[in-house]
GUPA-519818 format. One record per residue: residue in three letters; chain; x, y, z of N, C-alpha, C in turn. Coordinates in pm, 1 decimal, decimal comma, padded with zeros to 6 digits, m for minus. Layout:
BEGIN
LOTI | code | unit | n_c1 | n_c2 | n_c3 | ca_c1 | ca_c2 | ca_c3 | c_c1 | c_c2 | c_c3
LOTI | ALA | A | X | Y | Z | X | Y | Z | X | Y | Z
...
//
This chain:
BEGIN
LOTI | code | unit | n_c1 | n_c2 | n_c3 | ca_c1 | ca_c2 | ca_c3 | c_c1 | c_c2 | c_c3
LOTI | MET | A | m01219,5 | 01943,3 | 02954,9 | m01359,9 | 01944,6 | 02982,5 | m01425,5 | 01815,1 | 02933,7
LOTI | LYS | A | m01381,2 | 01764,7 | 02815,7 | m01436,2 | 01639,3 | 02764,5 | m01408,7 | 01525,2 | 02861,1
LOTI | LEU | A | m01289,7 | 01524,0 | 02918,4 | m01252,1 | 01419,2 | 03011,4 | m01341,8 | 01421,4 | 03134,2
LOTI | LEU | A | m01375,6 | 01539,9 | 03184,6 | m01463,9 | 01553,2 | 03299,3 | m01603,1 | 01500,0 | 03264,3
LOTI | GLY | A | m01648,9 | 01528,9 | 03143,3 | m01779,0 | 01478,9 | 03097,1 | m01781,8 | 01326,6 | 03091,4
LOTI | ILE | A | m01674,7 | 01264,6 | 03046,6 | m01666,0 | 01118,8 | 03039,6 | m01671,0 | 01059,3 | 03179,1
LOTI | PHE | A | m01600,0 | 01120,0 | 03276,1 | m01602,9 | 01069,4 | 03414,0 | m01742,4 | 01081,8 | 03474,8
LOTI | VAL | A | m01810,1 | 01192,3 | 03446,9 | m01945,8 | 01211,5 | 03500,8 | m02039,7 | 01106,4 | 03444,0
LOTI | VAL | A | m02031,7 | 01083,1 | 03313,5 | m02117,4 | 00981,0 | 03250,0 | m02083,9 | 00843,7 | 03306,2
LOTI | ALA | A | m01955,6 | 00812,3 | 03319,6 | m01916,0 | 00682,6 | 03374,2 | m01963,6 | 00667,5 | 03517,5
LOTI | PHE | A | m01957,7 | 00775,5 | 03596,1 | m02001,0 | 00770,5 | 03735,6 | m02152,1 | 00748,4 | 03745,6
LOTI | LEU | A | m02228,7 | 00809,2 | 03655,8 | m02374,6 | 00797,5 | 03660,8 | m02425,9 | 00668,7 | 03597,0
LOTI | VAL | A | m02366,8 | 00627,2 | 03486,4 | m02416,2 | 00511,5 | 03411,8 | m02354,0 | 00380,8 | 03461,0
LOTI | GLY | A | m02232,8 | 00385,8 | 03512,9 | m02162,2 | 00265,7 | 03556,9 | m02241,0 | 00181,5 | 03655,4
LOTI | PRO | A | m02290,4 | 00240,1 | 03766,0 | m02367,0 | 00158,0 | 03860,6 | m02493,1 | 00098,4 | 03798,8
LOTI | LEU | A | m02555,0 | 00168,3 | 03707,2 | m02674,4 | 00114,3 | 03640,8 | m02638,7 | m00007,7 | 03557,1
LOTI | ALA | A | m02528,3 | 00001,6 | 03484,3 | m02486,7 | m00110,6 | 03400,5 | m02446,4 | m00229,5 | 03485,7
LOTI | LEU | A | m02378,5 | m00205,3 | 03598,1 | m02337,6 | m00315,0 | 03685,4 | m02455,6 | m00375,2 | 03759,4
LOTI | GLY | A | m02560,5 | m00297,4 | 03781,9 | m02677,7 | m00346,0 | 03854,4 | m02767,6 | m00434,5 | 03770,0
LOTI | CYS | A | m02749,8 | m00434,6 | 03641,0 | m02832,7 | m00516,8 | 03552,9 | m02775,9 | m00657,7 | 03547,9
LOTI | ASN | A | m02849,7 | m00753,2 | 03597,7 | m02805,7 | m00892,6 | 03594,8 | m02863,1 | m00962,9 | 03473,5
LOTI | ARG | A | m02795,6 | m01068,4 | 03433,8 | m02848,7 | m01151,0 | 03325,2 | m02973,2 | m01221,5 | 03375,3
LOTI | PRO | A | m03074,9 | m01238,7 | 03291,7 | m03194,3 | m01312,0 | 03333,8 | m03159,0 | m01456,4 | 03366,6
LOTI | LYS | A | m03221,5 | m01508,7 | 03470,8 | m03201,4 | m01647,8 | 03509,9 | m03304,3 | m01733,2 | 03437,8
LOTI | PRO | A | m03264,1 | m01850,4 | 03393,2 | m03362,7 | m01935,1 | 03323,4 | m03463,5 | m01992,6 | 03422,8
LOTI | PRO | A | m03588,7 | m02006,2 | 03381,3 | m03687,6 | m02069,1 | 03468,9 | m03660,4 | m02218,7 | 03480,6
LOTI | THR | A | m03707,1 | m02277,4 | 03587,8 | m03696,1 | m02422,1 | 03604,1 | m03829,4 | m02485,5 | 03568,1
LOTI | ILE | A | m03822,8 | m02596,3 | 03499,0 | m03942,9 | m02667,3 | 03454,8 | m03941,7 | m02804,3 | 03519,0
LOTI | LYS | A | m04043,9 | m02833,2 | 03597,4 | m04055,0 | m02963,2 | 03662,9 | m04184,0 | m03029,3 | 03616,7
LOTI | PRO | A | m04173,4 | m03124,3 | 03526,3 | m04294,2 | m03196,8 | 03486,1 | m04349,3 | m03273,0 | 03606,2
LOTI | GLU | A | m04479,3 | m03260,8 | 03629,3 | m04541,6 | m03330,3 | 03741,4 | m04604,9 | m03461,9 | 03698,0
LOTI | LYS | A | m04680,6 | m03459,1 | 03589,5 | m04738,8 | m03583,2 | 03538,5 | m04800,6 | m03558,8 | 03401,7
LOTI | GLY | A | m04826,5 | m03668,3 | 03334,9 | m04897,7 | m03666,2 | 03208,8 | m05017,7 | m03757,5 | 03220,6
LOTI | GLU | A | m05132,9 | m03711,6 | 03175,3 | m05254,8 | m03792,0 | 03181,5 | m05301,3 | m03825,8 | 03040,8
LOTI | LEU | A | m05329,6 | m03951,4 | 03021,3 | m05380,6 | m03998,5 | 02894,2 | m05529,6 | m03964,8 | 02887,6
LOTI | ALA | A | m05571,5 | m03890,4 | 02785,7 | m05711,6 | m03850,8 | 02772,8 | m05786,5 | m03942,0 | 02676,4
LOTI | SER | A | m05732,7 | m03959,7 | 02557,0 | m05799,2 | m04045,4 | 02459,1 | m05701,3 | m04085,9 | 02350,6
LOTI | ILE | A | m05743,6 | m04184,7 | 02273,2 | m05666,5 | m04231,3 | 02158,3 | m05759,8 | m04223,6 | 02039,1
LOTI | GLY | A | m05716,4 | m04158,5 | 01935,2 | m05801,8 | m04143,4 | 01817,5 | m05723,2 | m04160,9 | 01690,4
LOTI | PRO | A | m05789,7 | m04147,4 | 01577,1 | m05719,7 | m04164,3 | 01449,3 | m05612,8 | m04058,3 | 01426,0
LOTI | ASP | A | m05624,8 | m03943,6 | 01494,3 | m05525,2 | m03837,5 | 01476,3 | m05409,8 | m03848,2 | 01574,9
LOTI | GLY | A | m05415,4 | m03942,3 | 01671,1 | m05305,4 | m03961,0 | 01764,3 | m05352,1 | m03985,8 | 01905,7
LOTI | VAL | A | m05257,6 | m03975,2 | 01998,8 | m05284,2 | m03994,7 | 02141,0 | m05295,4 | m03856,7 | 02205,1
LOTI | HIS | A | m05405,0 | m03834,3 | 02275,9 | m05429,1 | m03704,7 | 02339,7 | m05388,4 | m03712,6 | 02485,9
LOTI | LEU | A | m05294,9 | m03624,1 | 02525,1 | m05241,7 | m03620,0 | 02661,2 | m05263,6 | m03482,0 | 02721,4
LOTI | MET | A | m05271,1 | m03478,7 | 02854,3 | m05266,9 | m03352,6 | 02927,7 | m05136,7 | m03354,9 | 03007,2
LOTI | LEU | A | m05045,7 | m03263,0 | 02974,3 | m04918,0 | m03252,9 | 03044,6 | m04931,3 | m03149,8 | 03156,3
LOTI | HIS | A | m04892,5 | m03187,1 | 03277,9 | m04897,5 | m03097,8 | 03393,4 | m04754,3 | m03062,0 | 03431,5
LOTI | LEU | A | m04721,6 | m02931,8 | 03427,3 | m04586,4 | m02883,7 | 03452,5 | m04587,8 | m02780,0 | 03564,2
LOTI | LEU | A | m04481,9 | m02777,3 | 03645,2 | m04459,7 | m02671,2 | 03742,7 | m04340,8 | m02591,2 | 03690,9
LOTI | VAL | A | m04364,5 | m02463,1 | 03660,9 | m04260,9 | m02378,5 | 03602,8 | m04236,3 | m02261,7 | 03697,8
LOTI | GLU | A | m04110,1 | m02245,7 | 03739,4 | m04074,9 | m02139,8 | 03833,8 | m03988,4 | m02035,3 | 03765,5
LOTI | ASN | A | m04026,8 | m01908,4 | 03781,8 | m03952,7 | m01796,6 | 03725,1 | m03876,4 | m01727,2 | 03838,0
LOTI | PRO | A | m03743,2 | m01741,8 | 03847,4 | m03667,0 | m01682,2 | 03956,5 | m03636,0 | m01533,8 | 03936,1
LOTI | ASN | A | m03676,1 | m01476,5 | 03824,2 | m03643,9 | m01337,6 | 03791,4 | m03742,2 | m01239,8 | 03855,8
LOTI | GLY | A | m03702,9 | m01114,4 | 03858,6 | m03788,5 | m01007,9 | 03910,9 | m03879,9 | m00949,2 | 03804,5
LOTI | PHE | A | m03895,5 | m01019,4 | 03692,5 | m03983,1 | m00973,5 | 03584,2 | m04050,2 | m01094,4 | 03520,9
LOTI | ASP | A | m04166,2 | m01070,3 | 03460,0 | m04240,6 | m01177,8 | 03393,9 | m04164,4 | m01228,5 | 03272,0
LOTI | LEU | A | m04183,6 | m01355,9 | 03242,1 | m04129,8 | m01415,8 | 03119,9 | m04245,1 | m01471,7 | 03037,7
LOTI | SER | A | m04224,2 | m01480,0 | 02909,9 | m04323,0 | m01539,8 | 02820,9 | m04264,9 | m01664,8 | 02758,2
LOTI | ALA | A | m04342,4 | m01772,6 | 02760,5 | m04302,4 | m01895,6 | 02691,7 | m04382,3 | m01902,3 | 02562,7
LOTI | ARG | A | m04315,8 | m01940,9 | 02456,4 | m04377,8 | m01935,7 | 02324,6 | m04422,6 | m02071,2 | 02272,4
LOTI | SER | A | m04346,9 | m02177,0 | 02301,1 | m04380,6 | m02307,8 | 02245,8 | m04302,3 | m02416,5 | 02317,8
LOTI | ALA | A | m04339,1 | m02540,5 | 02290,3 | m04265,3 | m02656,3 | 02341,7 | m04270,5 | m02765,8 | 02236,2
LOTI | THR | A | m04161,2 | m02837,7 | 02222,9 | m04155,7 | m02949,1 | 02128,5 | m04080,3 | m03064,5 | 02193,6
LOTI | GLY | A | m04102,5 | m03184,2 | 02144,0 | m04029,7 | m03297,9 | 02197,9 | m04072,6 | m03428,7 | 02135,6
LOTI | ARG | A | m04021,6 | m03538,1 | 02194,1 | m04055,7 | m03672,1 | 02146,5 | m04086,9 | m03760,1 | 02266,2
LOTI | VAL | A | m04161,8 | m03867,3 | 02241,9 | m04205,8 | m03956,7 | 02348,7 | m04166,0 | m04099,2 | 02315,9
LOTI | LEU | A | m04112,8 | m04167,9 | 02417,7 | m04079,1 | m04309,3 | 02407,7 | m04167,2 | m04388,6 | 02503,6
LOTI | LEU | A | m04211,1 | m04506,1 | 02460,4 | m04277,8 | m04600,7 | 02548,8 | m04179,4 | m04711,7 | 02579,2
LOTI | GLU | A | m04181,5 | m04754,6 | 02703,9 | m04094,6 | m04863,6 | 02748,2 | m03947,5 | m04835,6 | 02715,6
LOTI | ARG | A | m03910,3 | m04709,7 | 02710,7 | m03773,7 | m04661,1 | 02688,0 | m03711,2 | m04704,8 | 02556,1
LOTI | LYS | A | m03792,9 | m04758,4 | 02463,9 | m03734,0 | m04799,2 | 02336,1 | m03822,1 | m04777,6 | 02215,6
LOTI | TYR | A | m03952,7 | m04759,2 | 02234,0 | m04041,5 | m04740,8 | 02119,7 | m04077,6 | m04594,0 | 02106,0
LOTI | GLU | A | m04023,9 | m04530,5 | 02001,5 | m04059,7 | m04391,3 | 01978,3 | m04200,8 | m04387,8 | 01921,3
LOTI | VAL | A | m04290,2 | m04324,4 | 01996,6 | m04431,1 | m04326,0 | 01956,0 | m04474,6 | m04196,0 | 01891,1
LOTI | GLY | A | m04389,0 | m04098,1 | 01890,8 | m04425,9 | m03976,3 | 01821,4 | m04360,9 | m03853,4 | 01879,4
LOTI | THR | A | m04396,2 | m03743,2 | 01821,4 | m04345,1 | m03614,1 | 01864,7 | m04462,8 | m03526,7 | 01904,6
LOTI | PHE | A | m04432,3 | m03419,5 | 01975,6 | m04537,8 | m03324,6 | 02010,1 | m04488,0 | m03183,1 | 01988,6
LOTI | ALA | A | m04581,9 | m03095,3 | 01965,4 | m04552,7 | m02953,3 | 01949,6 | m04665,8 | m02875,1 | 02013,7
LOTI | LEU | A | m04632,3 | m02795,8 | 02114,2 | m04728,8 | m02710,0 | 02180,9 | m04701,2 | m02567,7 | 02136,0
LOTI | VAL | A | m04801,7 | m02502,5 | 02085,0 | m04782,0 | m02366,5 | 02035,6 | m04868,0 | m02267,1 | 02112,5
LOTI | GLN | A | m04909,5 | m02306,1 | 02232,2 | m04991,9 | m02220,5 | 02316,1 | m04900,4 | m02134,5 | 02404,1
LOTI | PRO | A | m04888,5 | m02003,0 | 02376,3 | m04801,8 | m01919,6 | 02459,4 | m04860,7 | m01901,0 | 02599,8
LOTI | PHE | A | m04772,4 | m01878,4 | 02697,4 | m04817,1 | m01852,3 | 02833,9 | m04715,8 | m01762,7 | 02903,2
LOTI | ARG | A | m04759,7 | m01695,0 | 03011,2 | m04674,2 | m01604,5 | 03086,6 | m04632,0 | m01670,1 | 03217,4
LOTI | LEU | A | m04509,2 | m01641,3 | 03257,3 | m04456,3 | m01688,4 | 03384,3 | m04439,7 | m01567,7 | 03476,0
LOTI | PRO | A | m04519,0 | m01559,7 | 03584,8 | m04510,3 | m01442,6 | 03673,5 | m04374,1 | m01433,4 | 03743,4
LOTI | ALA | A | m04330,2 | m01311,8 | 03767,0 | m04200,7 | m01285,9 | 03829,5 | m04193,7 | m01346,0 | 03969,4
LOTI | GLY | A | m04083,9 | m01419,4 | 03997,1 | m04058,1 | m01472,1 | 04129,9 | m04159,1 | m01572,4 | 04180,8
LOTI | GLN | A | m04231,4 | m01637,1 | 04091,4 | m04334,8 | m01730,6 | 04134,0 | m04326,2 | m01860,3 | 04054,9
LOTI | ALA | A | m04394,5 | m01960,4 | 04108,1 | m04410,1 | m02086,4 | 04036,3 | m04552,2 | m02091,3 | 03982,3
LOTI | ALA | A | m04566,7 | m02141,7 | 03863,1 | m04698,6 | m02153,5 | 03800,5 | m04719,5 | m02297,7 | 03757,0
LOTI | ARG | A | m04838,4 | m02348,3 | 03782,2 | m04874,5 | m02481,9 | 03733,8 | m04943,7 | m02464,8 | 03599,4
LOTI | LEU | A | m04896,7 | m02540,1 | 03502,7 | m04953,6 | m02533,3 | 03368,8 | m05004,6 | m02670,6 | 03329,5
LOTI | SER | A | m05124,5 | m02674,7 | 03276,3 | m05180,7 | m02796,6 | 03219,2 | m05196,1 | m02771,6 | 03070,6
LOTI | VAL | A | m05122,7 | m02848,3 | 02993,9 | m05114,9 | m02821,9 | 02850,9 | m05162,7 | m02943,4 | 02773,0
LOTI | PRO | A | m05272,8 | m02928,1 | 02696,8 | m05317,1 | m03040,2 | 02613,8 | m05224,2 | m03056,8 | 02494,2
LOTI | THR | A | m05197,5 | m03182,2 | 02459,5 | m05114,1 | m03208,2 | 02342,6 | m05158,1 | m03337,7 | 02276,7
LOTI | THR | A | m05125,1 | m03351,2 | 02151,9 | m05156,3 | m03472,8 | 02076,5 | m05027,5 | m03529,9 | 02020,9
LOTI | LEU | A | m05004,1 | m03657,0 | 02049,1 | m04890,1 | m03727,3 | 01991,3 | m04934,4 | m03789,8 | 01860,0
LOTI | VAL | A | m04862,6 | m03761,8 | 01754,6 | m04890,7 | m03823,6 | 01625,8 | m04814,4 | m03955,2 | 01622,9
LOTI | LEU | A | m04887,6 | m04063,6 | 01613,1 | m04826,0 | m04196,4 | 01623,1 | m04744,8 | m04231,0 | 01499,3
LOTI | ARG | A | m04629,5 | m04291,4 | 01523,2 | m04543,3 | m04333,2 | 01412,1 | m04559,5 | m04480,4 | 01381,0
LOTI | ASP | A | m04575,0 | m04563,3 | 01484,7 | m04577,3 | m04707,4 | 01464,9 | m04699,7 | m04766,1 | 01534,9
LOTI | VAL | A | m04814,5 | m04758,1 | 01469,2 | m04941,7 | m04800,6 | 01528,4 | m04940,6 | m04947,5 | 01569,7
LOTI | PRO | A | m04887,6 | m05043,7 | 01490,7 | m04888,2 | m05182,5 | 01535,6 | m04815,1 | m05203,9 | 01668,7
LOTI | VAL | A | m04703,4 | m05134,2 | 01689,2 | m04630,9 | m05146,3 | 01815,7 | m04717,9 | m05095,3 | 01929,6
LOTI | ILE | A | m04783,7 | m04981,1 | 01909,3 | m04869,8 | m04922,9 | 02013,2 | m04983,5 | m05017,5 | 02046,2
LOTI | LEU | A | m05046,6 | m05073,0 | 01943,2 | m05157,6 | m05165,7 | 01967,4 | m05109,1 | m05291,0 | 02041,4
LOTI | GLY | A | m04991,1 | m05339,3 | 02007,4 | m04935,4 | m05455,1 | 02078,1 | m04907,8 | m05424,8 | 02224,2
LOTI | LEU | A | m04852,5 | m05307,1 | 02251,9 | m04827,7 | m05267,4 | 02390,6 | m04958,9 | m05248,2 | 02466,8
LOTI | ALA | A | m05058,4 | m05190,6 | 02400,0 | m05188,1 | m05168,3 | 02464,7 | m05255,3 | m05300,3 | 02498,9
LOTI | ALA | A | m05234,9 | m05401,3 | 02417,7 | m05296,9 | m05532,3 | 02441,1 | m05219,9 | m05616,6 | 02542,2
LOTI | SER | A | m05108,3 | m05566,7 | 02592,4 | m05023,4 | m05646,2 | 02680,9 | m05077,5 | m05661,7 | 02822,7
LOTI | ASN | A | m05183,3 | m05593,0 | 02857,5 | m05249,5 | m05605,9 | 02987,5 | m05154,5 | m05571,7 | 03103,9
LOTI | ARG | A | m05074,1 | m05465,0 | 03086,9 | m04983,5 | m05420,0 | 03192,8 | m04963,6 | m05268,8 | 03181,5
LOTI | ASP | A | m04906,3 | m05211,3 | 03286,3 | m04875,4 | m05068,5 | 03284,8 | m04757,0 | m05043,7 | 03191,4
LOTI | LEU | A | m04754,1 | m04926,0 | 03131,2 | m04646,6 | m04890,4 | 03038,0 | m04571,4 | m04768,6 | 03090,1
LOTI | THR | A | m04439,6 | m04768,8 | 03077,0 | m04360,7 | m04651,3 | 03114,1 | m04349,3 | m04559,5 | 02992,7
LOTI | TYR | A | m04337,8 | m04429,4 | 03020,4 | m04316,4 | m04333,5 | 02912,4 | m04209,0 | m04234,6 | 02954,0
LOTI | ASP | A | m04140,2 | m04180,9 | 02855,6 | m04040,9 | m04075,6 | 02873,6 | m04063,8 | m03972,6 | 02764,7
LOTI | ALA | A | m04071,2 | m03846,5 | 02805,2 | m04085,1 | m03737,1 | 02709,6 | m03965,5 | m03644,4 | 02727,6
LOTI | ASP | A | m03896,1 | m03616,7 | 02620,2 | m03784,0 | m03523,7 | 02620,8 | m03814,5 | m03412,4 | 02522,5
LOTI | GLY | A | m03790,1 | m03289,3 | 02565,5 | m03819,4 | m03179,0 | 02476,1 | m03759,1 | m03048,8 | 02524,0
LOTI | THR | A | m03803,2 | m02941,5 | 02461,2 | m03759,4 | m02807,2 | 02498,0 | m03879,7 | m02713,9 | 02500,6
LOTI | VAL | A | m03869,9 | m02613,1 | 02588,1 | m03968,2 | m02505,3 | 02593,8 | m03896,4 | m02378,8 | 02551,5
LOTI | ASN | A | m03953,6 | m02304,7 | 02456,5 | m03895,1 | m02180,2 | 02409,9 | m03949,4 | m02066,1 | 02494,4
LOTI | VAL | A | m03859,2 | m01997,0 | 02566,6 | m03897,2 | m01888,2 | 02655,9 | m03833,9 | m01759,2 | 02604,9
LOTI | GLY | A | m03911,7 | m01652,0 | 02602,8 | m03860,3 | m01521,8 | 02562,1 | m03953,8 | m01454,4 | 02465,1
LOTI | GLY | A | m03899,6 | m01357,6 | 02394,5 | m03977,2 | m01280,1 | 02298,7 | m03924,2 | m01297,9 | 02158,2
LOTI | ASP | A | m03964,2 | m01207,5 | 02070,1 | m03922,2 | m01217,5 | 01930,7 | m03772,8 | m01192,6 | 01913,2
LOTI | SER | A | m03716,5 | m01095,0 | 01988,3 | m03575,7 | m01064,6 | 01968,1 | m03481,2 | m01150,5 | 02050,4
LOTI | ILE | A | m03521,1 | m01185,4 | 02173,6 | m03436,1 | m01269,2 | 02257,9 | m03520,6 | m01382,6 | 02313,6
LOTI | ASN | A | m03476,8 | m01507,1 | 02287,7 | m03545,3 | m01623,4 | 02343,5 | m03444,6 | m01736,9 | 02357,0
LOTI | VAL | A | m03481,6 | m01835,0 | 02441,3 | m03392,1 | m01946,6 | 02467,7 | m03475,6 | m02074,0 | 02477,9
LOTI | ASN | A | m03418,3 | m02186,0 | 02433,0 | m03482,6 | m02316,4 | 02446,2 | m03431,2 | m02383,9 | 02572,4
LOTI | LEU | A | m03524,5 | m02421,9 | 02662,4 | m03489,1 | m02488,4 | 02786,9 | m03530,0 | m02634,0 | 02778,3
LOTI | PRO | A | m03437,8 | m02726,5 | 02807,9 | m03471,2 | m02869,1 | 02798,7 | m03554,1 | m02915,0 | 02919,2
LOTI | PHE | A | m03634,2 | m03019,3 | 02898,3 | m03705,1 | m03083,5 | 03008,3 | m03719,2 | m03232,0 | 02980,0
LOTI | HIS | A | m03743,6 | m03308,3 | 03087,2 | m03765,2 | m03452,2 | 03078,4 | m03883,2 | m03486,8 | 03167,3
LOTI | LEU | A | m03972,8 | m03567,9 | 03118,2 | m04090,3 | m03614,1 | 03192,5 | m04097,4 | m03764,6 | 03178,7
LOTI | SER | A | m04112,4 | m03833,3 | 03291,8 | m04126,7 | m03978,2 | 03284,2 | m04233,0 | m04022,8 | 03383,5
LOTI | GLY | A | m04289,2 | m04138,0 | 03357,8 | m04392,6 | m04190,7 | 03445,5 | m04452,1 | m04317,0 | 03387,5
LOTI | GLU | A | m04572,5 | m04348,6 | 03433,4 | m04641,8 | m04468,9 | 03387,8 | m04781,3 | m04435,5 | 03338,9
LOTI | ILE | A | m04822,7 | m04507,7 | 03238,9 | m04961,9 | m04509,0 | 03195,9 | m05015,5 | m04642,1 | 03245,5
LOTI | THR | A | m05112,4 | m04636,3 | 03336,4 | m05164,8 | m04761,1 | 03390,8 | m05252,1 | m04830,0 | 03286,9
LOTI | HIS | A | m05266,8 | m04959,7 | 03304,3 | m05352,8 | m05035,1 | 03213,4 | m05495,8 | m04981,5 | 03220,4
LOTI | GLU | A | m05539,5 | m04941,2 | 03339,6 | m05673,3 | m04883,7 | 03356,1 | m05688,2 | m04753,8 | 03277,4
LOTI | GLN | A | m05585,9 | m04666,2 | 03282,5 | m05590,6 | m04542,3 | 03205,3 | m05596,1 | m04571,1 | 03056,0
LOTI | LEU | A | m05519,8 | m04668,7 | 03012,4 | m05517,3 | m04705,5 | 02871,6 | m05653,9 | m04756,7 | 02827,0
LOTI | LEU | A | m05716,6 | m04841,4 | 02909,8 | m05851,1 | m04891,3 | 02876,7 | m05952,9 | m04777,7 | 02873,4
LOTI | ARG | A | m05947,0 | m04689,2 | 02973,9 | m06041,7 | m04576,9 | 02979,3 | m06024,8 | m04486,1 | 02857,3
LOTI | ALA | A | m05899,2 | m04457,0 | 02820,3 | m05874,6 | m04372,9 | 02703,1 | m05926,6 | m04439,2 | 02576,4
LOTI | THR | A | m05908,6 | m04571,4 | 02567,1 | m05958,7 | m04643,4 | 02450,9 | m06110,4 | m04637,1 | 02446,5
LOTI | MET | A | m06175,9 | m04657,3 | 02562,0 | m06322,2 | m04652,0 | 02567,8 | m06373,6 | m04511,7 | 02534,9
LOTI | ASN | A | m06302,8 | m04407,9 | 02582,2 | m06342,8 | m04270,2 | 02551,3 | m06325,0 | m04237,2 | 02403,4
LOTI | SER | A | m06242,5 | m04314,7 | 02335,6 | m06213,6 | m04288,0 | 02194,9 | m06311,9 | m04357,2 | 02099,9
LOTI | LEU | A | m06385,2 | m04454,4 | 02150,7 | m06480,3 | m04524,6 | 02064,4 | m06599,1 | m04436,8 | 02033,5
LOTI | PRO | A | m06656,3 | m04450,2 | 01913,4 | m06773,5 | m04369,5 | 01879,5 | m06891,5 | m04406,7 | 01969,0
LOTI | ARG | A | m06971,5 | m04306,8 | 02003,9 | m07090,3 | m04326,4 | 02086,6 | m07208,3 | m04360,4 | 01996,3
LOTI | PHE | A | m07281,0 | m04465,0 | 02033,8 | m07399,4 | m04502,5 | 01957,9 | m07523,4 | m04466,0 | 02038,4
LOTI | PRO | A | m07627,9 | m04417,3 | 01969,2 | m07749,6 | m04378,2 | 02043,6 | m07823,7 | m04499,6 | 02098,4
//
């Protein structure tokens, strides 16, 4: 009788266990980064990301961290985003995330800013997706240019306003 009970349980539970697939990781496609301002606390950027969730259930992202290089050789700082967000099931979501880079080498940055040319940037990092018990870090890479005009505008926006 015990053997019959085991077969019944295996027959009923087996298809359920086989039907459960492992969650697929979302894809993260950085679209662009916009320079907002430069201040004593760092460089303020708006990162625009397209994140697609291929699963049949919502996912939660908890944080993102990384580092930024200018001209592929000057490490200008790190970033940490701690703003959680949800990724809807089977959809792509555009996220605009404000972040501040804490500058490590201000003289290098000032020299590059004074060079009167566009600057390339590369950001490498990870986004932590999941919950408290199960989560995974997904890598991403973002690259592009900060135009000289954007750099000037950010500098002008960072200066104190006088009445």
